[in-house]
C-alpha positions, 0 to 999 in steps of 0.5 A: 896625965901631964909632965913638965920639962922646966929647962925646955919649957915643955908641958906634955899632956897624955890621954887628951880630953875635951875638958883639957881645952883652954888657955895655958900660960907659961911664966918665966921671970918677967916673961909670960907666954899664953897658948890656947889649946883647942881639942877635938873629939871624933867618935863613930857609932858601933866603934867603927865596926859595921855590916854592909848596908848600915849607915854609920853616924859620926860625931865631932865635938870641940872645946876651946876658950870662947867663942867656939868657931864655926867649923867646915867639915869635909870627909874622905873615904878609904879611897880618898873620895869625898863623902857627902854626909848629912848634918843632922840636928840643930847647928851647934858649934860644940857638937856636929853630928854627921850621917854617912851613906850606907856602907859597902865592903869596899868602904873598909879602911882609913877615913879622914875628917878635915876640919877647917876654920878661918878664925881662928885658923884651923886646918886639922886632919883627923883619921879614923878606921871603918871596918865593914865585915862581909863577903869579898864577892857579895854579889849574886852568883850562879854556878853550873854543874852536871849530874854526878859531878863534884861541886864545891861552893865557897864564900870568902869573908874579909875579916882577916883582910880588915883585921876584924878583932871581934866574934861573929856568927853565921849559917848556911841555908839552902832552898830549892827553886820556887820553894819557901822551905829553907833548910839549914845546912851548917852553923859557924862562928869565928872567935875574936882570935880568928878561930873558925868552928863549923857544925853540920846541922842537916843529916838528910842532905848529902854534903861534906865540910872540907878542910879549908886552907883559909880561915876566912873561907866557908865551903861545902862540898857536894861529892855527887850532885843530883838534879834535886840538889839545885837551888839557892845556897845562902851564906849569912853573917850575923853581928850585933843584931844585924845580918848580911848574906851572899847567895850562890844559885846552883843550876844542874844539867842532865841529859836523857833519851826516849826511848833508852838504848841502842837506836834500831835502823829506821827508827827515831829517838828523842834526846832531852837536855834539861837544866834545873831552873830557867836560864837568864836571857843571855843563856841557852842550851844547844844540842849538836852532833860531834863532827856533824853539820849545821843541820844537826844543831838545835837551840833552846828558846829564850828562858827555856830550861829544856831542849829536845832533838829528834835523831834517826842516826847513831853518833856522839851528841853533845849538849852545851850551856852557853852564856853569850859566847862562853860555854859553862858546862857540857854533857855528851850522850853517845847514841849506839846503833842497834845490831842488824838482827835487832833491827830485823827483830824490831821490824819483824816484831812490828809486822808480827804485832800488826798481823796479830792485831789484825788476826785478833780483830778478824777473830772477834768479828767472826765470833761476833757474827757466830754469836749473833746467828746462834742467838737468832736461831735460839730465838726462832726455836723458842718461838716455835715451841711456844707456838706448838704449846698454844696449838696443843692446848686449843685441841684439848679444849675441843 
């Protein structure tokens, strides 16, 4: 592993190892020159490949001619911020073991280990790569949709950005609000050649797997969202026996009316706007009449998932879901006025129904009275027959 260039006095050593440390002497005639070679070896657990929330371990070994110096070690992360590792185990001048904090996706990059010693004087920077496989937006996200709309849920992985050259697997799960049952929608894997393969594992849930433009994107498409499609969609990555996940909560809105249909003049209707899960404190539902006044506005209370408004006039009504001052989604509900004859028919039917009920009540009363009279008459006749029979029997005995 070495090569000597005599005319220049050079000694080259490749693939340097700890055992190569020591004193090297060059003799030329009566001249002798000695050089002490100090060798460092820096290793990181998992070969520098991690998932988020994993705390790596760093090991620094040194070897030279005795005695070994007491080293001062400083770490800088990929953003050139000073890291504060914990030195674990007993102090050993030959081996330093450092425990780092739990990593995040943003910690990916080239780190620097600065080694310092006063005697002998050492100021050495050792660089090493840290790769954290995960999601570019790992935080919890909420996505809003209206009934019958099309929704695409997507998760962006960072394996191409950090040049991850190892295979890993993953899956996409879904569960409804306040339900413990988890439904697996698809499995996927990414090979060391960055080839992505997806397999649909749920045939009962209506969704599609669109062709992704990017290899590092996991997508599912809901072509016609229903109210019961709401819930938590969880994308999970697995590597080396550990897991990381990112979740999107899908909240679906629907509007309805009671009663359904055109609004007859002189009657009232209730418009209902509802979402599939309770809203965060900074969000609310809002009914308002298009081109209406402030009197035509109705807001939901805090954390309520439904708001109702009673109306007596036709028009176009709109329900909005607001987060702070930002409108997330909205749905229109047109209320048509029933034709005049329909209104008269409704009024007539109401009056006719009232008259019919009153007539039936009167008929029941009359029938009840007649039945009572017939019952009393029959009772008197039965008593009279009994009386005659008793008198006739007495005459025969005489």
